[in-house]
N, C-alpha and C positions, 0 to 999 in steps of 0.2 A: 439326636437331632430329629426335629419334627418332620413328619411326612407332609408333602404338599397336599393341600385340600383341593376339592373339585373346582372352586372358582379360579384356580390357577390358569386354566385354559382360556378364561376370559380376560385375565389381566395381562398375561404374557403376550407380547406382540409376535406376529408371524416372523419378524426378523430374528427375534431371540430363538425361536424354535428351529428355524432353518440353520442358524449358526450352531446351535447345540447338536442337531442331528449330524451336521458336517463334522463337528469335533468328535462325536461318538464314533463315526466311521473311521476317523483318523487314528484314534487311540484304541488300545486293547480294552476289552471289557474289564471293569473294575470289580473284583470279587466283593460281595456283600455278605457279611456275617448275619445269619438269621438264627432265631431260637431253634432248638432241636425239635420242638413241638410242631414247627411249621413244615409241612410236607410240600412237595412239588419243587419246581425250579425256582431259584432265587430271582426276585424281581428287582430291576435296577431303576431307582428313582433319581430325580435330579438332585435332591438334597443329599443323597448318599454319596455323591461324588466328593472327592477331596476339595477342600477350600481353595487350594492352589489352582485346580482346574476350573472351578467356578469363577475365580477371579480372572483367569485368562479369558473365559467366555464373556464375562461382563465388560472387560476392557475393550472388547471388539464391538460393543454395542453403542448405540446412541445414548446420550445422557437421559433422555426421556424414558427409554427402556430400562435404564439402571434404576431410576426412581420408581418405576412401576414394579420392578422386582423387589424393591425394599419393602413394599407393603403386602407382599404375598404371605410371609411368615416371619417369625422372630429371628430365625437363623439367617435368613437373607438380609433382614434389616441390620443385624449385627455385622454381617460381612461387609455390607456397603458402608457402614459407619466406621469400621475399624481397619479395613484392609488398606494398606498404604498405596498400592497401585491403583485401586479404584478411586481413592480420594484424589490422587494426583490426576487421574483421567478427568474427574469431575471439575477440578479446579482449572485445568487447562481449557476445557470447553467453555466454562463460564467466563474466562478472561480472553477468549478468542486466541488462544495460544496453541502451539504444538510443541512436543518434546524436542529438545535440541539434539544436535548430532551426538553420536556415542562419544563419551569422554570419561574422565576419572571422577566426575561428580556423582556421588551416590544418590539414589532416589530419595532418601530421607532429607538430604540437604536441598535437593531441587524442590521438594514439596515445601520445605520451610521457607525458602526464598519466594516461592510462589504465593504462599500464605501472606508473607509480608507485603508483597506487591499488591495482592488483592485487598488487603486491609488499607494500605496507604492510598491506593488509586481512588478509593471511595471515601476518603477521610477529609475532604475539603482542601482549601488552599494551603493550610499549614503543613500538609504532607509533601509538598513539592519544594525542592531546594534547587538553587541555581548552581550549575557547574562552574568551577573556577578555571582560569587560564584561557578563556576564549577571547578573541580579539574584539574590543569595543573601544572606540577612540573618538576624541573630539576633532572635528574637521578643522584643518589648517591648510595653508598653501602647500605644505610639504606632502600632504596625504589626500588632497582633494580628488586626485585621479584614481584612488583605490576603488575597486569595484567588487561588489558582493554578488554571488550567484549560487544556485543550488545544483546539485548533481544527483540524478535519479538512477538507481541501479538496484542491487539487492538490499540496500539501505540508503537513506538520504544523507548526503555529505554536503559540506559547505565550502565554497571556494572564495578566497580573497586574492585578487590579482593586484600586484603592486608594480606598475610599469617602471616608475622611476628607480625603484630599488632592484628591478630585474628579478623579482621573485613571485612565486605563486604559492600561497599557503592553502593547505587542504586540511579541513577539520571534520572529524567524524564523531558523533556523540557516542557515549559509552555503549559497548555491545552487550554488557550485562550489568547487573545491579551492584557489582563490587568494584569494577575497574573505572578508570578515568577516561576522559576523551582522548582520542588518538589524533596525532598531528604529524603532517609531512610538509616539507619545503622543497619545491622544485625550482631550480634556477632557470630563468628564461634564456640564458646564454647557450643552453643545450639546443636551442632552436633558432639559429641565426638567419634562416632563410627569409624571414618576414615577420610581420606583426602577429602576435598570438591573439586570436579573437575570442577563444573560449576554451575551457578545460572541463573534462568530466572524468570521473573515476568509478571503479567498482572494487571495493575493498576486498571482497571475498575472492575475486579472481585475480587480484593484484594487477589490475588493468588501469592504465593511465592513457586517456585520449586527449591529445593536444591539437586544437584546430588552429591552423596558421594560414594566413593569406600568402599566396604565391602564384607562380605561373609554371606551366610545364615546359621543360627545356626542349622537348622533342616536337616534331610536327604532328604526331599522332598520340592521343592520350593512352597511357599505359595503365591498365587496370584489368582485373579479372571480372568478367561478366558472363551471364548465361549465353549459351551458344547462339540463341536466336535473337540476341540484342546486338545490333551493329551500330556503332557510333564512332565518329571522329570529331575532335575538337581542335581548332587551330591553336597553335602555341601562344598566340598573342592574347588569348582570353585569360583573364584573371580567374583563379579558382581557389578553393579551399583545400588545403592539404591536411589530412588527418593522420597524426603520428600515433601508432599503437606501441606504447612503452610499458615497462614494468614500473609499478608505483614505488617499489622498494629500491629499484635501480633505474631511475629515469634516463640514465645515459645510454641504456641499451634497449633494443626492441623486446617486446613481450615474447617469451619463449614459445607460446602457443600460436602466435600470429605468423602466417606464411609470408605476408607482406608487411613491412614495417611502416609503409606510408600508403594511405588510401587517397584517391583523387575523386573529389566530388564532381558531379556532372552539371550542375546549374551554371548557365553562362553568366560570367561576371557577377558572382553573388555579392550581396551587400552585407548580409548578416546571417549568422547561424544561431538557432535557438531550439528550445524544446528537446534537448539531447537526453536520450533515455537508453539504458543498457539493461538487457536481460539475457543472461547466459551468453550464447554466441551472437545474439542480435544486438545491433547498435543502430538507433534511428535518430534522425534529426530533420529539421526543416530549414530551408535556405530561401531567403527573399532576394528578389532582384527586380529590375524595372521600377526603381523608386518605391519598392514595397507593394507594387500592384500585383505581382505574381509570386507564388511560393511553390517550392518543390519539397515533397517529403521523400526522403531516401532511407531505405532499410538495408543494412549491410550485414553480412556474416564476417565479423572482424577476424575470426580465426583463419578462414580460408581466403579472405580478401575479395569475396564475391558480392556484387551488387544484387540483392535478392529482389527488391521491389522499389519502384519509383513512380510517383504520380504528381501531376501538376494541378494547382488550384489558382484561379485568378481572383483571389481575395485573401484576406488575412486568415490563415488556417492555424488550427491547434489540434493536437492529437495526443493519444495515450496508448502505450503498448498494453494489449490484453495478455498475451503470452508470446511464445516464439512463432506463432502462426497467424495471429490476427492483431489488427489495430482498430481503434475507433477514432474517427476524424470528423471535423466539421469546420465550416467557415463562419466568421462573425456575421450575424444577421440572418443566418439560416434558421429554419424551423424544423430541423431534422439532424440526426446523427447518422453517420455512415460507417458500417462495419466492412473492413477489407480483409481478404485472405491474402496475406503477403507471401506465404510460402508457395502458393500456386500461381502467383501473379506473373512470374517470368514466362510461363507458357502462353500467356494471353497478351504479349506485347505486340503492339501495332507498329512494326518497324517502317511502314510506308508513310505514316503520318509524322508524328513527333517522335523521333528516334529515342528509344529507351524509356518512353513514358507509357504507362499501362493504360488500357481502357478503363472506364468507370464501371467496374463490376463490383457491386457492393449491395449490402442489405441496408435499406433506409428505414430508420426508426423516427417516426414523427414525434415531435415534442408537443406539450400542451398548446392548445389553440391560443394564438396571440403572443406566445413567448418567442423571444429572439435570443439565439445563442451568442454569448459573449466570448467564452473560451472553454475548452476542455482542459482541466488541470492535469499537469504532469504528475505522476506518482511513481513511487518505487514498488517493485514486486518483491515481497519479502523473500530473502534467501539467507538462511541462518549461517553465520560464520562458525568456525570451530570453537569448542569449549564454552558454549553458552548453555545455560540450563534449560531455557525455553525461549520461544520466538513467536512473533505474530503469525497466525495461520494464513498462508497465501491464498487459500480457497475462500476466505472471508473478505478479501480485499474489495475495494469499490472503485468506481470511476466517478469523480466529482465534476459537475458541470455547472458553470455560473451563467446566469441569464442577464440580459440587458433590457429589462422591462421598463417602459416609460409611464404607463398608466396603471391605475389600480386594477387588480384582476377580478375583484368580486365586491359584493356589498359589504364584506367585512373590512374593506379598506386595507388590504394587505397586498404587498408586492411579491411576486415570485422572485426569489433571490438565487436559488440553486436547486440542483437535482443530484441525488446520490443514487447510483445504480450499482447493485451488487454484481460482482463478477459472475456468479452463478446465473443471474438473470440473463446476461448476455450469452453465456454458454448455452443455456437452454434455447434461446432464440436461434443460435447458429446450428443447433442440432436438428431443428425442424424446418428452417427456412433455407432457401437457395439464393444465389446471387440474382439481383434484380428485383427481389421482393420488397414491397412497401408495407410496413407494419404501422397501423394506426395507433395513436397514443392509448386509446381505450383498450386495445388488445394486449398491451404489454406494460404500461406505465403505472396506473393507479394502485395495483396490488403488488407490484414487484419492484417498486422504487420508492424513494422518499423525497417528496417535493417540499422544499423549504421556502418559507415566507418570512418577511419582516413587516412590521407595522408601517402603514403609509406615512405616518409622521416621522419615521426614522428610515426613510427609503434610502438615504445615503449610506446606510450600513450594509446594503446589499453588495457594495464594492468590496467588502471584506472577504466575500466568498471567492472573488477573483484572485485573492492572494492567500488562499488556504489550500494546503496540500495534504492528502490523506496518506496513511500508512496502515496496511492491514485493514481492520474493520473500523478504524477510528479516523475522524476528521476533527482537527482543532481549528476553531474559528475565533478570531479576535472580536471582542465586543467593546467598542469605543464608549467611553463614559459620555452619557448624554441624558440629562434630565433624570428620569427614574431608572434608566438603564445603569447598572452598577459598574460596567466595564469589566475587563478581565478576559478570561478564556473559557469558552464552552467546548467540551469534547463530545462529539456525537458518535455513538457506537452503534453500528448496525448488526453486531453479533446477536443472533436470535436468542442465544442462551443467556446473554447478559441481563436483559430485562426480565426474562421469563423465570429464571431460577435464582436470582440474586438474593431472595428472601426465603429460600427453601430451608427447612429445619436442618437438613444435612450440612448446611454451610454456616451454621452458627459458630460463634467464637472465631470467625475469620475477619470480621470487621465490626465496627461499632454498631450497637443495636439501633441507633437512630437512623432515619432515612437519609439517603444522600441529599446533598443540597441542590435540588433541582431549580429552586427559585422560579417555578412555573416556566422553565425553559421550553417545554413542549408547547405550551400555549404561546410563548413568545415567537417560536419558529413555526407555529401553525401546524404542528405534527401530532396534536393530541388525539386526532381521529384517524391517523394514518394506519393502513393495513400492514405495512412492513414493521416487524418487531424492531425496536430500537430503544436506546436509553441515552439521555443527555446529562452529562455531569458538568457542574460549574466548579472550576478550580481556582477562582479568585483573581486578585488584582495583578495579573501578570500580562496585561494587555499591551499592545503595541500602539504607540501614538504616532500619527502621521502616516507616511508611506511605508508600511511594514508588511512582512510575510510571516505566516505561521505555518509550520510544518509539523505533523505528528511524527513522533519517534517510537521506537519499540517500547520504551518505558516512560514516555512523557511527551514533551513537545519542545520545539525550538523556535524562537522569534528572530527574524532577520530584518532589521530596520535600516532602510536606506537613508532616512533623514529624520532624526528624533531630536526634539528640544529637551535639553537637560534642565535641571532645577534652576540654574542661573541663566537660562536663555541661550546657552551655547549649543549650536548644532553639532550633533554627533551621530554616529552610526556604528553598527557592529552586530554581533551574534550573542544571543542569550539562550542557553539551553537549560531546561528544567526537567528533572526526573523525580520519581518518587523517592522519598527519604527512607532509607532502609534501617536506620538506627532506631528501631522500635522495640520496646520491651513489653512483655506480657503476652506475647503470642505463644499459645500452647504448642509445645513440641511433641510430636508423636514418637 
């Protein structure tokens, strides 16, 4: 084995050396055999370590450090190119994935599936196939009351409510590249107290939340709240009851929930929307006063405790960042607000509006002249069991759509949306305190992705209001119009996707030709953006009319509320597309 040369110290990053020294202290010294002619104590070099230990060290490093190591000497280059664990680590980072939970799937099979996914996800529209068995129907008098909705939790699920049939169907896209979609049916007769207004699920936690209109039978509201929140609501007030049930056994309460029914606090709510679940947190918004006022409530569904509540006197939208923070904003605002929901209970002003917290937030200014339309709900990736790999939750994003009326610059482009990486918001929370105002120039241009559309196609900016991200990817519908081909564009903000997709160590993983960008960066006005990203065009799978596009772990799903079929018959339903895994010619290690 070759001895490292002196330029090694300039190539290796300080991160590599720190981790190597830490590993050296943790393991016993490895004896090194030296020729008999060599006198003095044996010297331990990095290359003299066993390849298994070197592989463990490199797997703890960033992908940039791994590639730097590969150009130090031939032995390191051979190790990076051939070691199955290092290859798997590199492929995970390039695809924005993390290794799945411990399971019976060997590392060789995981790597093979990941290589197929990498090949197909960059192989154009022919690489995506439509899942079978999903509901898609022609509208008739018998089914015109069927409603479609999305559920956001560890993954995105899809809800079809059928009031006349007394059923709720729950569909979840395939959790891995080999299985089919999952399907559950919940009878509405299990909830006879009133009309079911919304349903949300978390597949990983086996959680079913059913929102039902009802009234409290007692004179005082019964619910668990922090000790410093004092509130009573008269029994004549209509409210929303939230049933916490088991998805597999919807006739019984969830075994981890202390209370089987949660009582929302908004007076006479008219609508519940924006439902999101993350671990023990469940959040939603309630509208009342004819849509003039909105409350956001964050609950701990396991303990039945109301963690945080805030009132907004305009149409509000929000997204969960994690179990401690949310980002919220009202339509027409020129700012986003970050709230610490875990600590909000200690700042409740019980003397004014009982149970409603003061406005203690960090305000992030948006670009000058931009008006917020809505913050898109999204799922925080939480890997289910027995999956080989899953989108990296630390690479997720917050998608914001704008409502700009006039052109924003001499280039005649409209601001359509903004993609904010989760790490950008976490870095702001680490250095800013409540009440801070952060100007756009201080956080936005270099740490977010501002999306535009040509002024001639300004109607397409509405598509961003119906696009939902998952992990580092956002799928956007492109309606066919003139020179615009239509279809789906997938925007990936994973920094490694664009930076290393053509690295020589990744050869023979996808076709040698470039991905089909079709000048998508120029179309979205991101060709000079500072945030690393890549945009894939995946073909004629667009949604016509009033449709929603949601990114999935291995593809995307379109939910159309009103689509004209080939013969002019109105129809609606769900279409899920994922990468086609029946690929031959992928080299197996």
